[in-house]
C-alpha positions as CSV (number, residue, x, y, z in Angstrom):
1,M,16.6,46.8,41.4
2,E,18.4,50.0,40.5
3,N,21.6,48.1,40.1
4,L,20.0,45.8,37.6
5,N,18.6,48.8,35.6
6,A,22.1,50.4,35.7
7,D,23.7,47.2,34.5
8,N,21.1,46.9,31.7
9,A,21.8,50.5,30.6
10,K,25.6,49.8,30.6
11,L,25.1,46.6,28.6
12,K,22.9,48.5,26.1
13,E,25.5,51.2,25.7
14,V,28.3,48.6,25.2
15,F,26.2,46.9,22.4
16,K,25.5,50.2,20.7
17,Q,29.2,51.0,20.7
18,A,30.1,47.6,19.4
19,I,27.6,47.9,16.6
20,I,28.9,51.4,15.7
21,E,32.5,50.2,15.6
22,A,31.6,47.2,13.5
23,M,29.7,49.4,11.0
24,E,32.7,51.8,10.8
25,E,35.3,49.1,10.4
26,K,33.3,47.0,8.0
27,R,31.6,49.5,5.8
28,D,31.8,47.3,2.8
29,V,30.1,44.5,4.5
30,V,27.3,46.8,5.9
31,H,26.9,48.2,2.4
32,D,26.6,44.8,0.8
33,L,24.0,43.7,3.4
34,L,21.9,46.9,2.9
35,V,22.0,46.5,-0.9
36,E,21.0,42.9,-0.6
37,A,18.1,43.7,1.7
38,M,16.9,46.4,-0.7
39,E,17.1,44.0,-3.6
40,D,15.1,41.5,-1.6
41,L,12.4,44.1,-0.9
42,A,12.2,45.1,-4.5
43,M,11.8,41.4,-5.5
44,I,9.0,41.0,-2.9
45,R,7.2,44.0,-4.3
46,A,7.6,42.8,-7.9
47,I,6.2,39.4,-7.0
48,E,3.3,41.0,-5.2
49,Q,2.6,43.2,-8.2
50,G,2.9,40.2,-10.5
51,E,0.3,38.3,-8.5
52,E,-2.2,41.0,-9.3
53,T,-1.7,40.9,-13.1
54,E,-3.1,38.5,-15.6
55,L,-1.0,35.5,-16.6
56,V,0.8,35.2,-19.9
57,S,2.3,32.2,-21.6
58,R,6.0,31.3,-21.5
59,D,6.2,31.8,-25.2
60,E,5.1,35.4,-24.8
61,V,7.7,36.0,-22.2
62,M,10.5,34.4,-24.2
63,S,9.4,36.4,-27.3
64,I,9.8,39.7,-25.4
65,L,13.1,38.6,-23.9
66,E,14.4,37.7,-27.3
67,G,13.3,41.0,-28.8
68,K,10.7,39.5,-31.1
69,A,7.7,41.3,-29.6
C-alpha cells in the first residue's frame, strides 16, 4: 500500500510539473483562456442581474444604442 501511495505522489508531482511547464511555455494560450473565462463570468453576472430588472421593449433598446434616447 505504501508503494501505491508513493506512486500516486510521484504521479501528482509529474502532473504538477507538466502543468507548470505548459503554462510557462504557452503563456499566451493561458492568458487567452483566463481572459475568456473572466469574460464568460462577467456575461453570466450580467445575465443574472438582467433577470432581476424590469423588461423594456426592443424599440427602447435600439433607441439607446442609436443615441436617440
